[in-house]
C-alpha positions as CSV (number, residue, x, y, z in Angstrom):
1,L,-78.5,23.8,-43.9
2,R,-75.6,25.9,-42.7
3,W,-77.0,26.0,-39.1
4,G,-77.9,22.4,-39.1
5,R,-74.1,21.6,-40.1
6,L,-73.0,24.1,-37.6
7,R,-74.7,22.3,-34.8
8,W,-73.5,19.0,-36.1
9,L,-69.7,20.2,-36.1
10,L,-70.2,21.7,-32.4
11,S,-71.6,18.4,-31.1
12,P,-69.6,16.9,-28.3
13,Q,-69.5,13.6,-30.4
14,E,-67.7,15.2,-33.2
15,K,-64.7,16.4,-31.2
16,K,-63.7,18.8,-33.8
17,I,-62.6,21.9,-31.8
18,F,-59.1,23.3,-32.2
19,A,-57.1,26.1,-31.0
20,V,-53.9,27.6,-32.8
21,Q,-51.5,30.1,-31.3
22,G,-48.8,31.2,-33.5
23,P,-47.9,32.1,-37.1
24,Y,-49.5,28.8,-38.6
25,P,-52.1,29.9,-41.2
26,V,-51.6,26.5,-42.9
27,I,-52.6,24.6,-40.1
28,R,-55.6,26.8,-39.4
29,R,-56.8,26.5,-43.1
30,L,-56.2,22.8,-43.2
31,L,-58.2,22.1,-40.0
32,R,-61.0,24.4,-41.2
33,A,-61.2,22.4,-44.6
34,R,-61.6,19.4,-42.5
35,G,-64.5,20.8,-40.9
36,W,-63.0,21.7,-37.5
37,V,-64.1,24.7,-35.6
38,E,-61.5,27.0,-34.0
39,R,-61.7,28.1,-30.4
40,K,-59.8,31.3,-30.1
41,L,-58.1,31.5,-26.6
42,P,-58.6,34.8,-24.8
43,R,-55.8,37.2,-24.2
44,K,-56.1,36.8,-20.3
45,Q,-54.7,33.2,-20.6
46,L,-51.4,34.7,-22.1
47,K,-50.7,36.9,-18.9
48,Q,-47.5,36.0,-17.2
49,Q,-48.0,35.6,-13.4
50,P,-45.1,37.0,-11.4
51,G,-44.8,33.7,-9.4
52,N,-44.3,31.7,-12.8
53,Q,-41.9,33.8,-14.5
54,K,-39.0,31.6,-13.4
55,K,-40.8,28.4,-14.5
56,Q,-41.5,30.0,-17.8
57,Q,-37.9,31.0,-18.4
58,V,-36.9,27.5,-17.6
59,E,-39.5,26.1,-20.1
60,K,-38.3,28.7,-22.6
61,R,-34.8,27.3,-22.4
62,A,-36.1,23.7,-22.5
63,S,-38.0,24.5,-25.8
64,G,-34.6,25.0,-27.3
65,G,-35.6,28.2,-29.2
66,G,-36.2,26.3,-32.2
67,G,-39.2,28.4,-33.3
68,E,-38.2,31.4,-35.3
69,L,-40.5,33.4,-33.1
70,G,-39.3,31.8,-29.9
71,E,-39.2,35.2,-28.0
72,A,-42.8,36.2,-28.8
73,A,-46.1,35.6,-26.8
74,L,-49.1,35.3,-29.3
75,N,-52.6,36.9,-29.2
76,P,-55.7,34.9,-29.4
77,R,-56.2,35.8,-33.2
78,G,-53.0,33.9,-34.1
79,G,-50.8,37.1,-34.7
80,A,-47.5,37.6,-33.0
81,Q,-47.2,40.1,-30.1
82,P,-44.1,41.0,-28.1
83,S,-44.0,39.2,-24.8
84,L,-46.0,41.0,-22.1
85,G,-43.9,42.5,-19.4
86,T,-40.9,43.0,-21.6
87,T,-39.6,45.7,-24.0
88,E,-37.8,43.1,-26.2
89,P,-39.1,43.4,-29.8
90,L,-40.5,40.3,-31.7
91,H,-37.2,40.0,-33.6
92,H,-33.9,41.0,-32.4
93,P,-32.8,44.2,-34.2
94,Q,-30.3,43.6,-36.8
95,P,-27.6,46.1,-37.8
96,H,-28.2,48.1,-40.8
97,S,-31.9,48.7,-40.8
98,K,-32.2,48.6,-44.8
99,K,-31.1,45.0,-44.7
100,N,-34.1,44.0,-42.4
101,K,-36.9,45.5,-44.4
102,G,-37.4,42.2,-46.2
103,A,-37.9,40.2,-42.9
104,G,-40.3,42.9,-41.5
105,E,-42.3,43.0,-44.8
106,D,-42.5,39.2,-44.7
107,D,-43.9,39.2,-41.1
108,K,-46.4,41.9,-41.8
109,K,-47.5,40.1,-44.9
110,E,-48.1,36.9,-42.9
111,D,-50.0,38.8,-40.1
112,K,-52.2,40.5,-42.7
113,E,-53.0,37.0,-44.2
114,Q,-54.0,35.8,-40.8
115,R,-56.1,38.8,-40.1
116,N,-57.9,38.6,-43.4
117,E,-58.5,34.8,-42.8
118,D,-59.8,35.5,-39.3
119,S,-62.2,38.2,-40.5
120,D,-64.5,35.7,-41.9
121,D,-67.8,36.2,-40.2
122,I,-68.9,32.6,-40.0
123,H,-65.5,31.5,-38.4
124,D,-65.8,34.3,-35.8
125,L,-69.3,33.3,-35.1
126,M,-68.4,29.4,-34.6
127,S,-65.4,30.5,-32.4
128,F,-67.8,32.5,-30.2
129,L,-70.1,29.6,-29.9
130,V,-67.3,27.2,-28.6
131,Q,-65.8,29.6,-26.2
132,D,-66.9,27.3,-23.3
133,Q,-65.8,24.1,-24.7
134,V,-62.3,22.4,-24.4
135,P,-60.4,22.2,-27.5
136,N,-59.6,18.8,-28.8
137,F,-56.6,19.8,-30.7
138,L,-53.9,22.5,-30.0
139,W,-51.1,23.8,-32.1
140,T,-49.0,26.3,-30.2
141,I,-45.7,27.8,-30.5
142,R,-45.0,27.5,-26.8
143,L,-46.7,25.6,-24.0
144,S,-46.1,28.5,-21.4
145,T,-48.6,30.7,-23.1
146,I,-51.5,28.3,-22.4
147,D,-53.4,28.1,-19.3
148,Q,-52.1,24.9,-17.4
149,E,-55.5,23.7,-16.3
150,L,-56.8,23.9,-19.9
151,L,-53.8,22.3,-21.3
152,Q,-54.3,19.1,-19.2
153,R,-58.0,18.7,-20.6
154,I,-56.8,19.0,-24.3
155,E,-56.6,15.6,-26.1
156,V,-53.9,16.4,-28.6
157,V,-51.2,18.8,-28.2
158,N,-48.3,19.5,-30.6
159,R,-45.6,20.2,-27.9
160,Y,-43.8,18.1,-25.3
161,P,-42.6,19.8,-22.1
162,R,-39.0,19.6,-20.8
163,L,-37.1,19.4,-23.9
164,H,-33.9,20.9,-22.6
165,A,-32.1,17.5,-22.8
166,L,-32.7,17.4,-26.6
167,C,-33.3,20.9,-27.9
168,T,-30.6,22.9,-26.3
169,K,-27.0,22.7,-27.2
170,E,-26.0,22.1,-23.6
171,G,-28.6,19.5,-23.2
172,L,-27.8,17.7,-26.2
173,C,-24.1,17.7,-25.6
174,Q,-24.7,16.3,-22.1
175,S,-27.3,13.7,-23.3
176,L,-25.0,12.2,-26.0
177,Q,-22.3,11.7,-23.6
178,N,-24.6,8.7,-22.4
179,L,-24.9,7.2,-25.8
180,S,-22.8,4.2,-24.8
181,W,-25.5,2.9,-22.4
182,F,-28.0,2.7,-25.4
183,E,-25.8,1.9,-28.5
184,Q,-22.6,0.6,-29.3
185,V,-21.9,3.5,-31.6
186,D,-19.0,6.0,-31.1
187,L,-20.4,9.5,-30.5
188,N,-17.6,11.0,-32.6
189,T,-18.8,9.5,-35.8
190,F,-21.7,11.8,-36.1
191,F,-21.5,14.6,-33.6
192,P,-18.6,17.1,-33.6
193,R,-16.6,17.2,-30.3
194,C,-18.7,19.5,-27.8
195,Y,-17.8,20.8,-24.4
196,R,-19.7,22.8,-21.7
197,L,-17.4,25.5,-20.6
198,G,-19.2,25.9,-17.4
199,I,-18.2,22.6,-16.1
200,M,-14.7,22.6,-14.9
201,E,-13.8,19.1,-16.0
202,E,-15.1,19.8,-19.5
203,Q,-13.3,23.0,-19.7
204,E,-10.0,21.3,-18.9
205,A,-10.9,18.4,-21.4
206,F,-11.5,21.1,-24.1
207,I,-8.1,22.9,-23.3
208,E,-6.4,19.5,-23.8
209,D,-8.4,18.8,-27.0
210,F,-7.5,22.1,-28.4
211,R,-3.8,21.5,-27.8
212,L,-3.8,18.1,-29.3
213,T,-5.7,19.2,-32.4
214,A,-3.1,22.1,-32.8
215,A,-0.5,19.4,-32.8
216,R,-2.2,17.3,-35.3
217,S,-2.8,20.4,-37.5
218,L,0.7,21.4,-37.5
219,L,1.7,18.0,-38.8
220,K,-0.8,18.4,-41.6
221,L,0.5,21.8,-42.3
222,A,4.0,20.3,-42.8
223,L,2.7,17.7,-45.0
224,E,1.0,20.1,-47.4
225,K,4.3,20.9,-49.0
226,V,6.6,18.3,-50.5
227,G,10.4,17.7,-50.3
228,D,12.6,19.5,-47.9
229,R,11.3,23.1,-48.6
230,P,10.2,25.3,-46.0
231,V,6.5,25.6,-45.4
232,G,5.0,29.0,-46.5
233,T,7.4,29.6,-49.3
234,E,5.6,27.8,-52.1
235,Q,2.9,29.5,-54.5
236,P,-0.5,27.8,-54.4
237,Q,-1.2,25.4,-57.0
238,K,-3.8,26.0,-59.8
239,S,-7.0,24.4,-58.8
240,N,-8.4,21.6,-61.0
241,T,-11.2,20.8,-58.6
242,M,-14.8,20.1,-59.5
243,P,-17.7,22.2,-58.5
244,G,-18.6,21.4,-55.0
245,D,-15.1,20.4,-53.9
246,H,-13.6,21.9,-50.9
247,V,-10.8,24.4,-51.8
248,C,-8.4,25.7,-49.2
249,H,-7.1,29.2,-49.8
250,P,-3.8,29.5,-48.0
251,M,-3.0,32.9,-46.6
252,P,-0.1,34.7,-48.4
253,S,3.2,34.5,-46.3
254,T,4.0,37.4,-44.4
255,A,7.1,36.1,-43.0
256,G,10.1,38.0,-44.1
257,P,13.6,36.7,-44.7
258,G,14.6,36.9,-41.3
259,S,11.6,35.1,-39.9
260,P,12.1,32.1,-37.6
261,L,11.9,28.7,-39.0
262,Y,10.8,26.9,-35.8
263,P,12.8,23.7,-36.3
264,H,11.6,22.1,-33.1
265,L,8.0,22.5,-33.7
266,V,7.4,19.4,-35.9
267,E,9.5,17.3,-33.4
268,E,7.4,18.5,-30.6
269,A,4.2,17.8,-32.5
270,L,5.4,14.3,-33.3
271,E,6.2,13.8,-29.7
272,V,2.8,14.9,-28.5
273,C,1.0,12.8,-31.1
274,E,2.8,9.7,-30.1
275,Q,2.0,10.2,-26.5
276,H,-1.7,10.6,-27.6
277,L,-1.5,7.3,-29.4
278,G,-0.2,5.8,-26.3
279,V,-3.3,7.1,-24.3
280,L,-5.6,5.9,-27.1
281,G,-4.2,2.4,-26.9
282,H,-4.5,2.5,-23.0
283,Q,-0.8,2.3,-22.4
284,D,-1.3,4.9,-19.5
285,I,-4.1,3.0,-17.8
286,D,-1.9,2.4,-14.6
287,R,-0.3,5.8,-14.8
288,E,-0.7,8.0,-11.7
289,T,0.8,11.2,-13.2
290,P,-1.1,13.5,-15.3
291,S,-1.6,12.9,-19.0
292,P,1.8,13.2,-20.8
293,C,-0.1,15.2,-23.4
294,R,-0.5,18.0,-20.9
295,T,3.2,18.0,-19.6
296,C,5.4,16.8,-22.3
297,I,6.1,20.4,-23.8
298,A,5.6,24.1,-23.0
299,W,2.2,24.6,-24.3
300,D,1.8,28.3,-24.1
301,R,5.0,28.7,-26.3
302,F,3.9,25.9,-28.7
303,L,0.6,27.4,-29.4
304,Q,2.0,30.9,-30.1
305,E,4.4,29.4,-32.5
306,Y,1.8,27.2,-34.0
307,Y,-0.4,30.4,-34.5
308,H,2.5,32.1,-36.3
309,V,2.8,29.0,-38.8
310,A,-0.9,28.6,-39.3
311,H,-2.1,32.1,-39.4
312,E,0.9,34.3,-40.3
313,G,2.7,32.2,-42.7
314,A,5.8,31.5,-40.6
315,K,8.0,28.8,-42.1
316,L,8.9,25.3,-41.1
317,V,11.8,23.1,-41.9
318,L,10.7,19.6,-42.6
319,S,13.2,16.7,-43.5
320,R,12.4,13.8,-45.5
321,E,12.5,11.5,-42.3
322,Q,10.2,13.9,-40.4
323,R,7.7,13.9,-43.4
324,E,7.6,9.9,-43.2
325,Q,7.1,10.2,-39.5
326,C,4.4,12.6,-40.0
327,Q,2.5,10.6,-42.5
328,D,2.7,7.5,-40.4
329,V,1.6,9.2,-37.2
330,L,-1.4,10.8,-39.0
331,Q,-2.3,7.5,-40.5
332,R,-2.3,5.8,-37.1
333,L,-4.3,8.7,-35.6
334,G,-6.9,8.4,-38.3
335,E,-7.5,4.8,-37.3
336,Q,-8.4,6.0,-33.8
337,L,-9.9,9.2,-34.4
338,P,-13.1,9.4,-36.5
339,Q,-13.1,13.2,-36.6
340,L,-9.6,13.6,-38.1
341,G,-10.9,13.9,-41.5
342,I,-13.2,17.1,-40.6
343,E,-10.5,18.9,-38.5
344,G,-8.5,20.6,-41.3
345,N,-5.3,22.4,-40.2
346,L,-6.3,25.8,-38.8
347,N,-7.9,24.4,-35.4
348,V,-11.2,26.5,-35.7
349,W,-13.7,26.1,-33.0
350,I,-17.3,27.6,-32.8
351,L,-18.5,29.0,-29.4
352,K,-22.3,28.9,-29.0
353,P,-24.8,30.0,-26.4
354,S,-26.4,27.0,-24.9
355,A,-30.2,27.6,-25.4
356,K,-30.5,30.3,-28.2
357,S,-31.4,29.6,-31.9
358,R,-30.9,31.6,-35.1
359,G,-27.5,32.7,-34.2
360,R,-28.9,34.7,-31.2
361,G,-27.4,34.8,-27.8
362,K,-26.6,37.0,-24.7
363,A,-23.0,37.6,-25.6
364,G,-21.6,40.8,-26.4
365,G,-20.6,41.5,-30.0
366,S,-22.2,42.3,-33.3
367,M,-22.3,41.4,-36.8
368,G,-19.1,42.0,-38.3
369,H,-17.2,42.7,-35.0
370,T,-13.7,41.7,-35.2
371,H,-10.8,41.2,-32.7
372,P,-7.6,42.3,-34.2
373,H,-4.7,40.1,-33.4
374,G,-2.0,41.6,-35.4
375,E,-1.4,41.7,-39.2
376,G,-2.0,38.6,-41.2
377,I,-4.0,36.7,-38.5
378,P,-7.4,35.6,-39.2
379,P,-9.8,37.5,-36.7
380,S,-12.7,36.0,-34.9
381,V,-15.8,37.3,-36.2
382,C,-18.9,37.5,-33.9
383,C,-22.5,37.1,-34.9
384,P,-25.0,37.8,-31.9
385,G,-24.1,34.8,-29.6
386,I,-22.0,32.9,-32.2
387,V,-18.2,33.2,-32.2
388,C,-15.7,31.4,-34.5
389,A,-12.2,31.3,-33.0
390,T,-8.9,29.9,-33.7
391,R,-7.1,30.7,-30.5
392,L,-7.5,29.2,-27.2
393,E,-7.5,32.3,-25.2
394,E,-10.2,33.7,-27.4
395,V,-12.6,31.0,-26.5
396,L,-12.0,31.1,-22.8
397,E,-12.1,34.9,-22.8
398,Q,-15.3,35.1,-25.0
399,S,-17.1,32.6,-22.8
400,R,-16.8,34.9,-19.8
401,S,-17.8,38.0,-21.7
402,C,-21.4,37.7,-21.2
403,T,-22.9,41.2,-20.5
404,A,-26.3,40.0,-19.1
405,P,-26.5,40.0,-15.2
406,S,-27.9,36.4,-15.3
407,A,-25.6,35.0,-17.9
408,R,-23.2,32.4,-16.8
409,V,-20.3,30.6,-18.2
410,C,-22.2,27.2,-18.2
411,E,-24.5,28.7,-20.7
412,W,-21.7,28.4,-23.3
413,V,-20.7,25.3,-25.4
414,V,-17.7,25.0,-27.6
415,Q,-17.8,22.6,-30.6
416,K,-15.2,21.7,-33.1
417,Y,-15.9,23.3,-36.3
418,V,-16.2,21.3,-39.4
419,E,-13.3,22.6,-41.5
420,Q,-13.7,20.4,-44.4
421,P,-17.4,20.3,-45.3
422,L,-18.9,19.4,-48.5
423,T,-19.6,22.6,-50.6
424,I,-21.8,23.4,-53.6
425,F,-20.2,25.8,-56.0
426,D,-17.7,26.4,-53.3
427,T,-20.4,27.5,-50.9
428,K,-21.1,25.8,-47.5
429,F,-24.6,24.7,-46.8
430,D,-26.4,22.7,-44.0
431,I,-29.6,20.5,-44.2
432,R,-32.9,21.0,-42.2
433,Q,-34.4,17.6,-41.6
434,W,-37.9,17.2,-40.1
435,F,-39.1,14.3,-38.0
436,V,-41.9,13.6,-35.5
437,V,-42.1,11.9,-32.3
438,T,-45.7,10.7,-31.6
439,D,-44.7,9.0,-28.2
440,W,-41.9,8.8,-25.9
441,K,-42.9,5.7,-23.9
442,P,-42.7,3.7,-26.0
443,L,-40.6,5.8,-28.1
444,T,-42.1,6.1,-31.7
445,V,-40.3,8.5,-34.4
446,W,-41.4,9.4,-37.9
447,F,-38.9,10.6,-40.5
448,Y,-39.9,12.9,-43.3
449,R,-38.4,12.0,-46.6
450,D,-38.3,15.7,-47.8
451,C,-36.0,18.4,-46.5
452,Y,-34.1,21.5,-47.7
453,L,-30.7,22.9,-47.9
454,R,-29.7,26.3,-46.7
455,F,-26.8,28.2,-48.3
456,C,-24.4,30.9,-47.0
457,S,-24.2,34.1,-48.9
458,Q,-20.6,34.2,-49.7
459,P,-17.9,31.3,-50.8
460,F,-16.6,29.3,-48.1
461,S,-13.1,30.2,-46.6
462,L,-11.4,29.3,-43.5
463,R,-9.2,32.4,-43.8
464,R,-12.3,34.7,-43.6
465,L,-14.6,33.9,-40.8
466,E,-17.5,36.2,-41.6
467,P,-21.0,34.7,-40.8
468,A,-22.0,35.2,-44.2
469,R,-19.5,32.4,-45.1
470,H,-20.1,30.2,-42.2
471,L,-23.5,30.4,-40.6
472,C,-26.4,28.9,-42.7
473,N,-29.3,30.3,-40.6
474,V,-31.8,31.9,-42.8
475,S,-32.2,34.5,-40.0
476,V,-28.5,35.2,-40.4
477,Q,-28.1,35.0,-44.2
478,K,-31.2,37.4,-45.0
479,R,-29.2,40.3,-43.5
480,Y,-26.7,39.7,-46.4
481,K,-28.6,41.1,-49.6
482,T,-25.4,41.5,-51.6
483,S,-25.2,39.9,-55.2
484,Q,-24.0,36.2,-55.1
485,P,-20.5,35.8,-56.5
486,D,-21.5,32.5,-58.1
487,P,-24.8,32.7,-60.2
488,R,-25.4,29.1,-59.7
489,V,-26.1,29.5,-56.2
490,P,-29.9,30.2,-55.9
491,P,-30.8,33.8,-55.0
492,D,-33.0,32.7,-52.1
493,K,-30.2,30.5,-50.8
494,I,-32.5,27.4,-50.4
495,W,-32.4,24.1,-52.4
496,S,-34.8,21.1,-52.0
497,N,-33.3,17.6,-51.5
498,K,-34.4,16.7,-55.0
499,Q,-32.3,19.5,-56.4
500,F,-29.4,18.3,-54.1
501,Q,-29.9,14.7,-55.4
502,A,-29.7,16.0,-59.1
503,Y,-26.6,17.8,-58.3
504,L,-25.0,14.8,-56.8
505,A,-25.9,12.7,-59.9
506,R,-24.2,15.1,-62.0
507,L,-21.0,14.6,-59.9
508,G,-21.3,10.7,-60.2
509,Q,-22.4,10.3,-56.7
510,A,-26.3,9.6,-57.3
511,D,-26.5,7.0,-54.7
512,A,-24.8,8.9,-51.9
513,W,-28.0,10.5,-50.7
514,H,-30.0,7.4,-50.2
515,R,-27.2,5.2,-49.2
516,V,-24.9,7.4,-47.0
517,M,-26.5,10.7,-46.1
518,V,-30.1,9.6,-45.2
519,P,-29.2,6.4,-43.2
520,G,-26.6,8.6,-41.3
521,M,-29.2,11.4,-40.4
522,K,-31.6,8.6,-39.3
523,A,-29.0,7.0,-37.1
524,A,-28.0,10.4,-35.5
525,I,-31.7,11.5,-35.0
526,L,-32.4,8.1,-33.3
527,N,-29.4,8.1,-31.2
528,A,-30.1,11.7,-29.8
529,L,-33.7,10.7,-29.0
530,R,-32.8,7.5,-27.1
531,C,-30.2,9.4,-24.9
532,A,-32.8,12.1,-24.0
533,Q,-35.9,9.9,-23.9
534,D,-35.9,9.5,-20.0
535,Q,-35.4,13.3,-19.5
536,V,-38.3,14.6,-21.7
537,G,-41.8,15.2,-20.4
538,S,-44.0,12.6,-21.8
539,R,-47.5,13.1,-22.4
540,K,-50.0,10.8,-24.1
541,G,-51.9,12.5,-26.9
542,S,-49.0,14.8,-27.7
543,F,-46.7,14.9,-30.4
544,E,-44.0,17.3,-31.8
545,L,-42.6,18.2,-35.1
546,F,-38.7,18.8,-34.8
547,G,-36.1,20.1,-37.0
548,A,-32.7,18.6,-37.0
549,D,-29.8,20.5,-38.6
550,F,-27.0,18.5,-40.2
551,L,-23.7,19.5,-42.0
552,I,-22.4,17.0,-44.7
553,G,-18.6,16.4,-44.8
554,E,-16.6,16.0,-47.8
555,D,-16.9,12.2,-47.6
556,C,-20.9,12.6,-47.7
557,Q,-21.2,11.6,-44.2
558,P,-23.8,13.8,-42.1
559,W,-22.9,15.6,-38.9
560,L,-25.6,16.5,-36.4
561,L,-25.3,20.1,-35.3
562,E,-28.5,20.6,-33.2
563,I,-32.2,19.7,-33.0
564,N,-34.8,22.4,-32.8
565,S,-38.1,22.2,-31.2
566,C,-41.0,24.0,-33.1
567,P,-39.1,24.7,-36.2
568,T,-40.1,27.7,-38.3
569,M,-42.8,27.2,-40.8
570,S,-42.6,30.7,-42.2
571,P,-41.4,30.3,-45.7
572,S,-38.4,32.2,-46.9
573,S,-38.5,30.9,-50.6
574,A,-40.7,29.0,-53.1
575,V,-39.0,25.8,-51.8
576,T,-39.8,26.3,-48.2
577,R,-43.3,27.6,-49.0
578,R,-44.1,24.4,-50.6
579,L,-42.1,22.0,-48.3
580,C,-43.3,23.7,-45.1
581,A,-47.0,23.4,-46.2
582,N,-46.5,19.7,-47.1
583,V,-44.9,18.8,-43.8
584,Q,-47.8,20.5,-41.9
585,R,-50.4,18.8,-44.0
586,D,-48.8,15.4,-43.5
587,T,-48.3,16.0,-39.9
588,L,-52.1,16.3,-39.4
589,R,-52.6,13.2,-41.4
590,L,-50.1,11.3,-39.2
591,V,-51.6,12.4,-35.9
592,L,-55.2,12.7,-36.6
593,D,-56.2,10.6,-39.6
594,R,-54.0,7.7,-38.6
595,K,-55.9,7.4,-35.3
596,D,-59.0,6.1,-37.1
597,N,-57.4,4.7,-40.0
598,P,-54.0,3.2,-39.7
599,T,-53.6,2.5,-43.4
600,C,-54.4,6.1,-44.4
601,P,-51.7,7.8,-46.4
602,I,-49.4,10.1,-44.4
603,G,-47.5,11.7,-47.2
604,A,-43.8,11.8,-47.0
605,F,-43.5,10.4,-43.4
606,E,-42.1,6.9,-43.0
607,L,-41.8,5.1,-39.6
608,L,-38.2,5.2,-38.6
609,Y,-38.3,3.6,-35.1
610,K,-40.9,1.7,-32.9
611,E,-40.0,0.6,-29.5
612,V,-41.6,-2.6,-28.7
613,G,-41.9,-4.5,-25.5
614,W,-41.7,-1.2,-23.5
615,G,-42.5,-1.8,-19.9
616,L,-42.7,-5.6,-20.3
617,G,-40.5,-8.3,-19.0
618,A,-39.4,-9.3,-22.4
619,A,-38.8,-7.5,-25.7
620,I,-37.6,-8.1,-29.2
621,P,-33.8,-7.6,-29.3
622,Q,-32.4,-5.0,-31.7
623,A,-31.1,-6.3,-35.1
624,P,-27.5,-5.6,-35.4
625,R,-26.6,-2.4,-37.6
626,A,-23.4,-1.6,-39.1
627,P,-21.7,1.4,-37.7
628,I,-21.1,4.5,-39.8
629,P,-17.4,4.5,-41.0
630,P,-15.5,7.5,-41.1
631,C,-15.0,7.2,-44.8
632,V,-17.6,7.1,-47.8
633,S,-19.1,3.6,-47.4
634,L,-22.5,3.1,-49.2
635,Q,-23.9,0.9,-46.7
636,A,-27.2,1.6,-45.1
637,A,-26.9,2.6,-41.3
638,V,-30.4,2.2,-40.3
639,P,-33.1,0.1,-41.8
640,T,-36.2,1.8,-42.9
641,C,-38.1,1.0,-39.7
642,L,-36.7,-0.4,-36.5
643,H,-38.7,-2.3,-33.9
644,V,-36.3,-2.2,-30.9
645,G,-36.6,-2.9,-27.3
646,L,-34.3,-3.6,-24.4
647,K,-33.7,-7.3,-23.3
648,L,-32.6,-7.4,-19.8
649,M,-33.0,-11.1,-19.1
650,V,-29.7,-12.9,-18.1
651,E,-29.3,-16.6,-19.2
652,G,-26.9,-19.1,-17.6
653,C,-26.9,-22.2,-15.2
654,S,-26.3,-22.5,-11.6
655,L,-22.7,-23.7,-10.3
656,K,-22.6,-26.5,-7.8
657,K,-19.9,-26.4,-5.0
658,P,-17.2,-29.0,-5.8
């Protein structure tokens, strides 16, 4: 009976041969349970040909590095091996080797599990019998490890080529700049301002943005105090905030009795902001001179004095009339700038390598490295490849500090840091949200209803920029095994979306998840996909599971940070062990079972977007959708499923000559 069943499974009519490359034991087990036979690809197919190294490097960048093992090539038995031809380890070495034992033990445990699974004699025999047959299904961590001739013959593949426009920070920044061609949506309502520092025009735009943000921040600092008292002389008020509320911890003033009061700073900031309001109102549309925001004050001096006020506690003198002017200007700016509410008052920016993930990069600097600026000034803290900075010269200097010979300034992007995020127990978190694209032409997107939260290890504070407080990546936070200050924060720093919803219900915001956060995440994902659609390599029969990272603002609005291809499926907690297994199971249901039975159960997936009329002369027009406002508004931004196409027909009547 066993041999009869084996011959039946291996028959060409069944088409149940699969190949898996990467740390995916769940996929392997699920396919075997379905009666599929694994073909283990030989090691020779993983060799890097000298002539293809440049091509593979480009493809690695295009993959976005979303996989937690993005730097590894994989052996035919599914275990992880260092890339051939390189001395780079599988994981980047971390400082303090004792803190990395947990990660190494997890990897060894998973490899051992895969070896034990692969040791089954019947599976080895079945794999041997199909070595000359083309797999019908491939799940791989990277396309470059697969023989291209074989790849073209495989029916279903879990990866798309050329994802640079979507899954690198530089590519996403560039793609979203074209959003106005696809949607009447303001990019600044869901994506923090981002600039590519290697493009001179964008670097100049960033410098101007940094200066304008400093002027707005100064007005906010001035309004933090009431009356005509100098800024920096009051004691912080006792906190009456609820758990989860953002708390700003002012740095104690270091200004002595003879410290300067900078009476002119507020007037200059008001002048700059008034000029900016004129630009936003298009009052400079016929102006041939440079932007007045660049020339109206001495910016070098202004920024240095702003640093003294914001970071060293220097004093300001604010009259009652100036206070009213500040309130009026900030109110008018809030009507024009959707991101005014996330800016805070310290002008923090985050510098990231373009095509790296997990906090990695080519830049110099190590975990915990600081740049001293003098007493009382918050230092920039470097994680490998990621830098938080509060000074313009720091950003420009760090962007040119790459030590790798091939590194270029254009590999860096700088993004406005969300200074006022929603926190849980005074701890920062972000959300990893999965979605699947099953076709690019026409674009078809499936949204996964389950997701998980990733916590930082230390309480959130803008006065202390350690990665433990600001970078939510699991690969970063596992370096910090210190005791959690708040026992309510989970020890494994992971929550499910169900736990988050229960927390919101306790705060009286039970409907914020389904009415604000989920619709906002759907809209942001869809906008990013539509902008990158024409630049991604489309392949019929392919699909891909993506992981989008979101930060939630104090007003419950989600902010898209990045989109990862090949998101990690290695569990780091009990929550991720369950959710990662579920999303892999449901993905197989979606891409395999649904082919033969469109009504089959697909778990937690729901159809987010279905482009209709693609390639035809007419299409169903898009139903109008309410834009996401900058404040809390419990209005759905995206319907459950969108059937959208582009209607290019122009209607009218001819005009006769008089």
